[in-house]
Gaussian input, Z-matrix of N, CA and C with variables (Angstrom, degrees):
# hf/3-21g

backbone

0 1
 N
 C     1     B1
 C     2     B2     1     A1
 N     3     B3     2     A2     1     D1
 C     4     B4     3     A3     2     D2
 C     5     B5     4     A4     3     D3
 N     6     B6     5     A5     4     D4
 C     7     B7     6     A6     5     D5
 C     8     B8     7     A7     6     D6
 N     9     B9     8     A8     7     D7
 C    10    B10     9     A9     8     D8
 C    11    B11    10    A10     9     D9
 N    12    B12    11    A11    10    D10
 C    13    B13    12    A12    11    D11
 C    14    B14    13    A13    12    D12
 N    15    B15    14    A14    13    D13
 C    16    B16    15    A15    14    D14
 C    17    B17    16    A16    15    D15
 N    18    B18    17    A17    16    D16
 C    19    B19    18    A18    17    D17
 C    20    B20    19    A19    18    D18
 N    21    B21    20    A20    19    D19
 C    22    B22    21    A21    20    D20
 C    23    B23    22    A22    21    D21
 N    24    B24    23    A23    22    D22
 C    25    B25    24    A24    23    D23
 C    26    B26    25    A25    24    D24
 N    27    B27    26    A26    25    D25
 C    28    B28    27    A27    26    D26
 C    29    B29    28    A28    27    D27
 N    30    B30    29    A29    28    D28
 C    31    B31    30    A30    29    D29
 C    32    B32    31    A31    30    D30
 N    33    B33    32    A32    31    D31
 C    34    B34    33    A33    32    D32
 C    35    B35    34    A34    33    D33
 N    36    B36    35    A35    34    D34
 C    37    B37    36    A36    35    D35
 C    38    B38    37    A37    36    D36
 N    39    B39    38    A38    37    D37
 C    40    B40    39    A39    38    D38
 C    41    B41    40    A40    39    D39
 N    42    B42    41    A41    40    D40
 C    43    B43    42    A42    41    D41
 C    44    B44    43    A43    42    D42
 N    45    B45    44    A44    43    D43
 C    46    B46    45    A45    44    D44
 C    47    B47    46    A46    45    D45
 N    48    B48    47    A47    46    D46
 C    49    B49    48    A48    47    D47
 C    50    B50    49    A49    48    D48
 N    51    B51    50    A50    49    D49
 C    52    B52    51    A51    50    D50
 C    53    B53    52    A52    51    D51
 N    54    B54    53    A53    52    D52
 C    55    B55    54    A54    53    D53
 C    56    B56    55    A55    54    D54
 N    57    B57    56    A56    55    D55
 C    58    B58    57    A57    56    D56
 C    59    B59    58    A58    57    D57
 N    60    B60    59    A59    58    D58
 C    61    B61    60    A60    59    D59
 C    62    B62    61    A61    60    D60
 N    63    B63    62    A62    61    D61
 C    64    B64    63    A63    62    D62
 C    65    B65    64    A64    63    D63
 N    66    B66    65    A65    64    D64
 C    67    B67    66    A66    65    D65
 C    68    B68    67    A67    66    D66
 N    69    B69    68    A68    67    D67
 C    70    B70    69    A69    68    D68
 C    71    B71    70    A70    69    D69
 N    72    B72    71    A71    70    D70
 C    73    B73    72    A72    71    D71
 C    74    B74    73    A73    72    D72
 N    75    B75    74    A74    73    D73
 C    76    B76    75    A75    74    D74
 C    77    B77    76    A76    75    D75
 N    78    B78    77    A77    76    D76
 C    79    B79    78    A78    77    D77
 C    80    B80    79    A79    78    D78
 N    81    B81    80    A80    79    D79
 C    82    B82    81    A81    80    D80
 C    83    B83    82    A82    81    D81
 N    84    B84    83    A83    82    D82
 C    85    B85    84    A84    83    D83
 C    86    B86    85    A85    84    D84
 N    87    B87    86    A86    85    D85
 C    88    B88    87    A87    86    D86
 C    89    B89    88    A88    87    D87
 N    90    B90    89    A89    88    D88
 C    91    B91    90    A90    89    D89
 C    92    B92    91    A91    90    D90
 N    93    B93    92    A92    91    D91
 C    94    B94    93    A93    92    D92
 C    95    B95    94    A94    93    D93
 N    96    B96    95    A95    94    D94
 C    97    B97    96    A96    95    D95
 C    98    B98    97    A97    96    D96
 N    99    B99    98    A98    97    D97
 C   100   B100    99    A99    98    D98
 C   101   B101   100   A100    99    D99
 N   102   B102   101   A101   100   D100
 C   103   B103   102   A102   101   D101
 C   104   B104   103   A103   102   D102
 N   105   B105   104   A104   103   D103
 C   106   B106   105   A105   104   D104
 C   107   B107   106   A106   105   D105
 N   108   B108   107   A107   106   D106
 C   109   B109   108   A108   107   D107
 C   110   B110   109   A109   108   D108
 N   111   B111   110   A110   109   D109
 C   112   B112   111   A111   110   D110
 C   113   B113   112   A112   111   D111
 N   114   B114   113   A113   112   D112
 C   115   B115   114   A114   113   D113
 C   116   B116   115   A115   114   D114
 N   117   B117   116   A116   115   D115
 C   118   B118   117   A117   116   D116
 C   119   B119   118   A118   117   D117
 N   120   B120   119   A119   118   D118
 C   121   B121   120   A120   119   D119
 C   122   B122   121   A121   120   D120
 N   123   B123   122   A122   121   D121
 C   124   B124   123   A123   122   D122
 C   125   B125   124   A124   123   D123
 N   126   B126   125   A125   124   D124
 C   127   B127   126   A126   125   D125
 C   128   B128   127   A127   126   D126
 N   129   B129   128   A128   127   D127
 C   130   B130   129   A129   128   D128
 C   131   B131   130   A130   129   D129
 N   132   B132   131   A131   130   D130
 C   133   B133   132   A132   131   D131
 C   134   B134   133   A133   132   D132
 N   135   B135   134   A134   133   D133
 C   136   B136   135   A135   134   D134
 C   137   B137   136   A136   135   D135
 N   138   B138   137   A137   136   D136
 C   139   B139   138   A138   137   D137
 C   140   B140   139   A139   138   D138
 N   141   B141   140   A140   139   D139
 C   142   B142   141   A141   140   D140
 C   143   B143   142   A142   141   D141
 N   144   B144   143   A143   142   D142
 C   145   B145   144   A144   143   D143
 C   146   B146   145   A145   144   D144
 N   147   B147   146   A146   145   D145
 C   148   B148   147   A147   146   D146
 C   149   B149   148   A148   147   D147
 N   150   B150   149   A149   148   D148
 C   151   B151   150   A150   149   D149
 C   152   B152   151   A151   150   D150
 N   153   B153   152   A152   151   D151
 C   154   B154   153   A153   152   D152
 C   155   B155   154   A154   153   D153
 N   156   B156   155   A155   154   D154
 C   157   B157   156   A156   155   D155
 C   158   B158   157   A157   156   D156
 N   159   B159   158   A158   157   D157
 C   160   B160   159   A159   158   D158
 C   161   B161   160   A160   159   D159
 N   162   B162   161   A161   160   D160
 C   163   B163   162   A162   161   D161
 C   164   B164   163   A163   162   D162
 N   165   B165   164   A164   163   D163
 C   166   B166   165   A165   164   D164
 C   167   B167   166   A166   165   D165
 N   168   B168   167   A167   166   D166
 C   169   B169   168   A168   167   D167
 C   170   B170   169   A169   168   D168
 N   171   B171   170   A170   169   D169
 C   172   B172   171   A171   170   D170
 C   173   B173   172   A172   171   D171
 N   174   B174   173   A173   172   D172
 C   175   B175   174   A174   173   D173
 C   176   B176   175   A175   174   D174
 N   177   B177   176   A176   175   D175
 C   178   B178   177   A177   176   D176
 C   179   B179   178   A178   177   D177
 N   180   B180   179   A179   178   D178
 C   181   B181   180   A180   179   D179
 C   182   B182   181   A181   180   D180
 N   183   B183   182   A182   181   D181
 C   184   B184   183   A183   182   D182
 C   185   B185   184   A184   183   D183
 N   186   B186   185   A185   184   D184
 C   187   B187   186   A186   185   D185
 C   188   B188   187   A187   186   D186
 N   189   B189   188   A188   187   D187
 C   190   B190   189   A189   188   D188
 C   191   B191   190   A190   189   D189
 N   192   B192   191   A191   190   D190
 C   193   B193   192   A192   191   D191
 C   194   B194   193   A193   192   D192
 N   195   B195   194   A194   193   D193
 C   196   B196   195   A195   194   D194
 C   197   B197   196   A196   195   D195
 N   198   B198   197   A197   196   D196
 C   199   B199   198   A198   197   D197
 C   200   B200   199   A199   198   D198
 N   201   B201   200   A200   199   D199
 C   202   B202   201   A201   200   D200
 C   203   B203   202   A202   201   D201
 N   204   B204   203   A203   202   D202
 C   205   B205   204   A204   203   D203
 C   206   B206   205   A205   204   D204
 N   207   B207   206   A206   205   D205
 C   208   B208   207   A207   206   D206
 C   209   B209   208   A208   207   D207
 N   210   B210   209   A209   208   D208
 C   211   B211   210   A210   209   D209
 C   212   B212   211   A211   210   D210
 N   213   B213   212   A212   211   D211
 C   214   B214   213   A213   212   D212
 C   215   B215   214   A214   213   D213
 N   216   B216   215   A215   214   D214
 C   217   B217   216   A216   215   D215
 C   218   B218   217   A217   216   D216
 N   219   B219   218   A218   217   D217
 C   220   B220   219   A219   218   D218
 C   221   B221   220   A220   219   D219
 N   222   B222   221   A221   220   D220
 C   223   B223   222   A222   221   D221
 C   224   B224   223   A223   222   D222
 N   225   B225   224   A224   223   D223
 C   226   B226   225   A225   224   D224
 C   227   B227   226   A226   225   D225
 N   228   B228   227   A227   226   D226
 C   229   B229   228   A228   227   D227
 C   230   B230   229   A229   228   D228
 N   231   B231   230   A230   229   D229
 C   232   B232   231   A231   230   D230
 C   233   B233   232   A232   231   D231
 N   234   B234   233   A233   232   D232
 C   235   B235   234   A234   233   D233
 C   236   B236   235   A235   234   D234
 N   237   B237   236   A236   235   D235
 C   238   B238   237   A237   236   D236
 C   239   B239   238   A238   237   D237
 N   240   B240   239   A239   238   D238
 C   241   B241   240   A240   239   D239
 C   242   B242   241   A241   240   D240
 N   243   B243   242   A242   241   D241
 C   244   B244   243   A243   242   D242
 C   245   B245   244   A244   243   D243

   B1=1.4780
   B2=1.5582
   B3=1.3412
   B4=1.5141
   B5=1.4527
   B6=1.3179
   B7=1.4510
   B8=1.5079
   B9=1.3721
   B10=1.4675
   B11=1.4860
   B12=1.2820
   B13=1.4428
   B14=1.6293
   B15=1.2820
   B16=1.4550
   B17=1.6467
   B18=1.3032
   B19=1.4776
   B20=1.4706
   B21=1.2123
   B22=1.3942
   B23=1.5400
   B24=1.3806
   B25=1.4572
   B26=1.6748
   B27=1.3240
   B28=1.4847
   B29=1.5529
   B30=1.3247
   B31=1.4169
   B32=1.5442
   B33=1.3134
   B34=1.4845
   B35=1.5836
   B36=1.2861
   B37=1.5390
   B38=1.5035
   B39=1.4042
   B40=1.4853
   B41=1.4742
   B42=1.3137
   B43=1.4468
   B44=1.5219
   B45=1.3032
   B46=1.5043
   B47=1.5354
   B48=1.4246
   B49=1.3897
   B50=1.5491
   B51=1.2891
   B52=1.4207
   B53=1.5849
   B54=1.2798
   B55=1.3793
   B56=1.5209
   B57=1.3174
   B58=1.4149
   B59=1.4867
   B60=1.2660
   B61=1.5203
   B62=1.4892
   B63=1.3624
   B64=1.4659
   B65=1.4655
   B66=1.3423
   B67=1.4296
   B68=1.5431
   B69=1.3452
   B70=1.4070
   B71=1.6260
   B72=1.3521
   B73=1.4395
   B74=1.5300
   B75=1.3652
   B76=1.4511
   B77=1.4655
   B78=1.3835
   B79=1.4641
   B80=1.6020
   B81=1.3389
   B82=1.5275
   B83=1.5410
   B84=1.3164
   B85=1.4025
   B86=1.4742
   B87=1.2975
   B88=1.5033
   B89=1.5337
   B90=1.3362
   B91=1.4573
   B92=1.5793
   B93=1.2534
   B94=1.4597
   B95=1.5083
   B96=1.3029
   B97=1.5372
   B98=1.4810
   B99=1.3817
   B100=1.5184
   B101=1.4935
   B102=1.3661
   B103=1.4375
   B104=1.5007
   B105=1.4225
   B106=1.4204
   B107=1.5055
   B108=1.3725
   B109=1.3883
   B110=1.4916
   B111=1.3439
   B112=1.4785
   B113=1.6036
   B114=1.3273
   B115=1.4225
   B116=1.5503
   B117=1.3895
   B118=1.3062
   B119=1.5246
   B120=1.3638
   B121=1.4767
   B122=1.5130
   B123=1.3832
   B124=1.4380
   B125=1.6034
   B126=1.3869
   B127=1.4890
   B128=1.5833
   B129=1.2779
   B130=1.4943
   B131=1.5448
   B132=1.2825
   B133=1.5074
   B134=1.5470
   B135=1.2296
   B136=1.4419
   B137=1.5308
   B138=1.3900
   B139=1.4783
   B140=1.5069
   B141=1.2998
   B142=1.4475
   B143=1.5045
   B144=1.3692
   B145=1.4878
   B146=1.5385
   B147=1.3006
   B148=1.4921
   B149=1.5023
   B150=1.2864
   B151=1.5983
   B152=1.5369
   B153=1.3737
   B154=1.4200
   B155=1.5538
   B156=1.2679
   B157=1.5213
   B158=1.5331
   B159=1.3230
   B160=1.4675
   B161=1.5188
   B162=1.3468
   B163=1.5100
   B164=1.5084
   B165=1.3708
   B166=1.5218
   B167=1.5418
   B168=1.3514
   B169=1.4049
   B170=1.4732
   B171=1.3080
   B172=1.4465
   B173=1.6238
   B174=1.3816
   B175=1.4798
   B176=1.4804
   B177=1.3892
   B178=1.5311
   B179=1.5231
   B180=1.3757
   B181=1.4421
   B182=1.5749
   B183=1.2736
   B184=1.4883
   B185=1.5484
   B186=1.2702
   B187=1.4701
   B188=1.5676
   B189=1.3118
   B190=1.3836
   B191=1.5417
   B192=1.3053
   B193=1.4308
   B194=1.5114
   B195=1.3178
   B196=1.4513
   B197=1.4185
   B198=1.4068
   B199=1.4921
   B200=1.5551
   B201=1.2962
   B202=1.5212
   B203=1.4385
   B204=1.4049
   B205=1.4070
   B206=1.4966
   B207=1.2272
   B208=1.5395
   B209=1.4877
   B210=1.3051
   B211=1.4567
   B212=1.4948
   B213=1.3766
   B214=1.3450
   B215=1.5416
   B216=1.3376
   B217=1.4556
   B218=1.4335
   B219=1.3728
   B220=1.4132
   B221=1.5162
   B222=1.2953
   B223=1.5180
   B224=1.4670
   B225=1.2785
   B226=1.4323
   B227=1.4915
   B228=1.4020
   B229=1.4280
   B230=1.4875
   B231=1.3284
   B232=1.5081
   B233=1.5071
   B234=1.3512
   B235=1.4353
   B236=1.5115
   B237=1.3000
   B238=1.5229
   B239=1.4595
   B240=1.2608
   B241=1.5140
   B242=1.4622
   B243=1.3487
   B244=1.4147
   B245=1.5840
   A1=105.34
   A2=115.10
   A3=119.13
   A4=112.01
   A5=120.16
   A6=121.13
   A7=111.12
   A8=117.55
   A9=118.63
   A10=106.83
   A11=118.03
   A12=126.00
   A13=105.22
   A14=113.71
   A15=117.88
   A16=105.55
   A17=115.15
   A18=116.21
   A19=112.94
   A20=122.06
   A21=130.83
   A22=113.71
   A23=115.62
   A24=119.30
   A25=104.87
   A26=111.87
   A27=116.18
   A28=109.51
   A29=114.44
   A30=119.34
   A31=108.11
   A32=112.57
   A33=118.69
   A34=104.60
   A35=114.68
   A36=120.01
   A37=110.23
   A38=116.59
   A39=115.55
   A40=104.64
   A41=109.85
   A42=121.61
   A43=112.81
   A44=114.06
   A45=115.47
   A46=103.79
   A47=111.34
   A48=118.78
   A49=111.23
   A50=120.20
   A51=121.47
   A52=104.81
   A53=113.20
   A54=118.14
   A55=112.86
   A56=121.09
   A57=123.16
   A58=113.27
   A59=120.98
   A60=122.65
   A61=109.27
   A62=121.65
   A63=123.05
   A64=109.93
   A65=118.51
   A66=123.38
   A67=110.15
   A68=115.49
   A69=122.09
   A70=108.27
   A71=112.70
   A72=115.22
   A73=107.42
   A74=115.08
   A75=120.09
   A76=110.66
   A77=114.31
   A78=119.05
   A79=104.17
   A80=108.52
   A81=116.00
   A82=104.67
   A83=119.15
   A84=124.89
   A85=105.45
   A86=114.42
   A87=121.94
   A88=106.70
   A89=115.73
   A90=120.42
   A91=112.02
   A92=117.81
   A93=121.50
   A94=113.95
   A95=116.40
   A96=124.24
   A97=115.08
   A98=114.53
   A99=122.36
   A100=106.68
   A101=119.42
   A102=121.38
   A103=110.27
   A104=115.90
   A105=122.85
   A106=109.97
   A107=119.90
   A108=120.69
   A109=111.60
   A110=117.11
   A111=119.15
   A112=103.25
   A113=110.70
   A114=124.73
   A115=106.83
   A116=118.88
   A117=126.61
   A118=113.69
   A119=119.34
   A120=117.43
   A121=104.15
   A122=115.04
   A123=119.77
   A124=113.35
   A125=109.19
   A126=115.84
   A127=111.77
   A128=114.39
   A129=116.63
   A130=109.94
   A131=118.77
   A132=119.16
   A133=107.72
   A134=123.61
   A135=122.45
   A136=118.10
   A137=112.26
   A138=116.54
   A139=105.52
   A140=118.07
   A141=126.62
   A142=111.00
   A143=116.71
   A144=122.66
   A145=109.17
   A146=111.39
   A147=119.19
   A148=103.33
   A149=112.70
   A150=119.43
   A151=106.37
   A152=110.55
   A153=118.28
   A154=107.28
   A155=123.28
   A156=123.19
   A157=109.16
   A158=113.52
   A159=117.66
   A160=110.40
   A161=114.09
   A162=119.75
   A163=104.91
   A164=108.10
   A165=116.57
   A166=111.93
   A167=110.93
   A168=120.07
   A169=113.88
   A170=123.30
   A171=123.95
   A172=101.83
   A173=107.55
   A174=114.62
   A175=113.10
   A176=115.65
   A177=118.59
   A178=105.69
   A179=114.23
   A180=115.52
   A181=112.13
   A182=115.00
   A183=122.48
   A184=105.09
   A185=120.24
   A186=123.34
   A187=109.98
   A188=122.80
   A189=125.62
   A190=111.61
   A191=118.86
   A192=121.36
   A193=112.01
   A194=117.67
   A195=119.70
   A196=112.89
   A197=119.63
   A198=122.15
   A199=107.77
   A200=116.45
   A201=117.58
   A202=112.76
   A203=121.41
   A204=126.72
   A205=114.19
   A206=119.42
   A207=123.14
   A208=109.61
   A209=119.46
   A210=125.02
   A211=115.08
   A212=121.39
   A213=124.98
   A214=107.08
   A215=122.99
   A216=122.32
   A217=116.94
   A218=115.88
   A219=121.99
   A220=113.56
   A221=115.79
   A222=121.40
   A223=113.80
   A224=117.25
   A225=122.21
   A226=109.07
   A227=119.38
   A228=121.64
   A229=107.49
   A230=115.18
   A231=125.20
   A232=109.11
   A233=113.41
   A234=117.81
   A235=111.26
   A236=118.88
   A237=124.03
   A238=112.16
   A239=117.23
   A240=117.93
   A241=111.80
   A242=116.60
   A243=122.30
   A244=106.39
   D1=116.21
   D2=-175.44
   D3=-102.32
   D4=10.55
   D5=-179.04
   D6=-79.35
   D7=140.08
   D8=-178.92
   D9=-129.94
   D10=152.96
   D11=-178.29
   D12=-78.48
   D13=129.70
   D14=-179.38
   D15=-121.53
   D16=120.16
   D17=178.73
   D18=-82.96
   D19=130.67
   D20=179.09
   D21=-121.96
   D22=94.70
   D23=-164.52
   D24=-113.13
   D25=127.61
   D26=179.67
   D27=-171.21
   D28=-158.90
   D29=-175.92
   D30=-106.26
   D31=135.43
   D32=-177.71
   D33=-76.39
   D34=120.68
   D35=177.55
   D36=-84.75
   D37=-37.04
   D38=-175.44
   D39=-158.83
   D40=157.09
   D41=169.99
   D42=-126.61
   D43=134.08
   D44=179.26
   D45=-113.10
   D46=117.70
   D47=-173.28
   D48=-83.95
   D49=156.30
   D50=178.25
   D51=166.24
   D52=179.47
   D53=179.12
   D54=-81.13
   D55=-78.48
   D56=175.99
   D57=-96.16
   D58=-12.36
   D59=-177.24
   D60=-103.01
   D61=21.07
   D62=177.80
   D63=-69.92
   D64=143.10
   D65=179.28
   D66=-152.52
   D67=166.88
   D68=179.63
   D69=-143.02
   D70=151.44
   D71=-179.95
   D72=-117.56
   D73=131.42
   D74=179.32
   D75=-118.08
   D76=140.80
   D77=-177.17
   D78=-122.39
   D79=134.49
   D80=179.89
   D81=-129.56
   D82=152.76
   D83=173.33
   D84=-98.21
   D85=116.57
   D86=-175.62
   D87=-89.41
   D88=-177.98
   D89=-179.33
   D90=-60.50
   D91=141.42
   D92=-177.88
   D93=78.00
   D94=25.21
   D95=-177.73
   D96=49.37
   D97=39.01
   D98=172.84
   D99=-90.73
   D100=129.23
   D101=174.93
   D102=-88.92
   D103=131.77
   D104=179.11
   D105=-119.32
   D106=124.60
   D107=176.59
   D108=-115.02
   D109=137.66
   D110=177.15
   D111=-133.15
   D112=143.58
   D113=176.22
   D114=-104.23
   D115=126.30
   D116=-179.20
   D117=-115.46
   D118=139.14
   D119=175.62
   D120=-86.20
   D121=134.39
   D122=-170.37
   D123=-63.57
   D124=-39.03
   D125=-175.84
   D126=-98.07
   D127=26.13
   D128=-178.68
   D129=-72.59
   D130=137.80
   D131=177.48
   D132=-77.02
   D133=-7.26
   D134=171.79
   D135=-77.45
   D136=-17.21
   D137=179.96
   D138=-89.69
   D139=120.84
   D140=177.71
   D141=-72.56
   D142=-65.16
   D143=179.42
   D144=-137.96
   D145=159.75
   D146=171.91
   D147=-128.95
   D148=121.80
   D149=-179.68
   D150=-118.65
   D151=133.85
   D152=175.93
   D153=-92.60
   D154=114.98
   D155=-176.15
   D156=-81.62
   D157=-49.19
   D158=177.00
   D159=-147.07
   D160=162.57
   D161=178.48
   D162=-120.85
   D163=141.65
   D164=176.39
   D165=-119.68
   D166=165.92
   D167=178.79
   D168=-96.08
   D169=114.22
   D170=-177.14
   D171=-134.90
   D172=161.66
   D173=178.83
   D174=-114.39
   D175=12.64
   D176=-179.09
   D177=-125.22
   D178=160.20
   D179=173.01
   D180=-91.65
   D181=-28.07
   D182=-178.54
   D183=-110.27
   D184=124.37
   D185=-174.85
   D186=-103.41
   D187=40.71
   D188=-174.54
   D189=-69.05
   D190=-17.62
   D191=178.02
   D192=-67.27
   D193=-17.86
   D194=-178.95
   D195=-74.39
   D196=-13.47
   D197=-178.51
   D198=-68.77
   D199=-26.15
   D200=-176.01
   D201=-92.23
   D202=-10.60
   D203=-177.14
   D204=-87.62
   D205=146.25
   D206=178.59
   D207=-124.00
   D208=149.03
   D209=170.64
   D210=64.15
   D211=-129.51
   D212=-171.86
   D213=-76.21
   D214=-20.47
   D215=174.49
   D216=-66.89
   D217=-17.25
   D218=-178.38
   D219=-91.89
   D220=-1.57
   D221=175.51
   D222=-67.49
   D223=158.47
   D224=172.29
   D225=-118.39
   D226=136.91
   D227=-179.18
   D228=-64.48
   D229=142.44
   D230=176.11
   D231=-71.34
   D232=141.93
   D233=178.53
   D234=-74.49
   D235=127.33
   D236=-178.88
   D237=-61.50
   D238=131.87
   D239=173.84
   D240=-93.65
   D241=141.61
   D242=-172.18
   D243=-112.34

């Protein structure tokens, strides 16, 4: 078996809700400030685990505006703990 686990960590830009066709798109900034986006099927047998590292506070459901931002402008404010 030559399959290896690859970690893809980034910001979730969108979620497509549904029963079996649910999916989500993740954007990460790779080496050299190149943005890489991947869309994953939520119920795919190839996905081993999904881990939420941190949650942020946003006022939109689709975060496409982050594609045009660079550096600190592309950050999302942390959600305040009560």
